[in-house]
Phi, psi and omega in degrees: 000128180278110183280109182247140178255133178248121178261131184087031189297340178280337186289176184296312173290316184301317180296317186299311181303316181297318171304316184290316183299309184297331178273351181267139180285147176083011177210160182213151177276114186261345179189164182211137184226138174193137186287342191256356185219033186304141174085347183276153171293126179295332181287331178285325178295320181279346180082021175260359180101167177296133181254343185075030178229111176285145173283122183265166178252347186234117184283328181300310183293317182296310180299333179290338188262310199266350176073046187279157176261325186217145172245122174263128182239124163231087184233235174239153195302314181293317179295321185300319182295311181298316180299320178291321176298325181295305185305313180303320183301324178269007181066036172258133185282120174279137176232106199248128178242001174291128186262172178081018180279118185303150183296329180295326184277332169292328182291324182293318178301315177305309179302315186289321174292328175289327173289337175266350187059036182250136169293147173201160188220133173237114174242126176300327185208124179266003175275125186297327170299328180288320180292323182286329176299319180295317176300313181294329179290328175292328180286314181303322178308325178300338186247326181236081192295331183274118191215151172220146183247128178240123182240138184236127179215162179303162183285358180268355184289133186268326178272143173218137356285174186291169180286329176292313178309314183295319178298315188292320172296322174301318181290324185292313181301315177301323185274337184272000175053227184278347187279065181262155180296157181297130173280127189232151175270123179247147178253113181264114178286345178224116183306130178093358189296336175263009174080191177262172180228149174221110183051043176080002173262119178284133181237125179242136185244136169241139181226112186214140167308145177097343179269158173246280175205117184220152171206143183230131175246128180245120179252145183230134179218185187293112174076011184201158172232156174228129184243131172243115187234147175226139182235116162263109187271348175213166175289341169307331186293350177271344192286320180306320176297322176299315183287332174296316179296322175295320181291313189286328184293346182280350182266356188257159177237016181211169174268127174250161182244115174096139183293341171299336177293334181275306185297314189255005184292000000 
């Protein structure tokens, strides 16, 4: 039985993780942490009925007590890094879906996992369809190097662009090689109208109520365009990837970035 601790357990993603782990064979919610719901039964919060697991406010004390195997974190970037450090200290494998973590801190977590020979996973998107979308974009970039990324999320998302959009731009840049589109000087009548750019790939962010997580990659070529789009219409879409991550991270001895490292390894 895989013992899972959920950080950010009272949040929307945290409650979804509690439901998914509770319903998954071979794993159990062994603990829960959230600064907003201390003392409440995490099962009641998640709508699955009482689990006898109270939400705690201190991760360090909890991990010292429950003998967890995996920590799943959907919190905020700063908290997620500290939570992952704490998990690694206790040889608990971090599975992090929190986005906006700086590259320098990802490198630090990689180093800590390597020193402890502990597996870890940080993924900008746990939806398997989104991982496939990024993979297909990498293939398309070899033949249609001119591309732009449009990502759309709910208006409560803090970071922009999304981690998925940044990783998609990196994949496109890595796969198109020297065949980069012509660099043009443009006049922007409204600052930011052309979005941001990563290695020449334009990235546009939309934030509106009613959205969950969506992304479209548009490729342009001579007399043609190609669009690759993925839509998460509910947070349930991320749970198969989270469950996969919980299982697979037990086999790792290092921290990897992106669910694609597990799917296409």
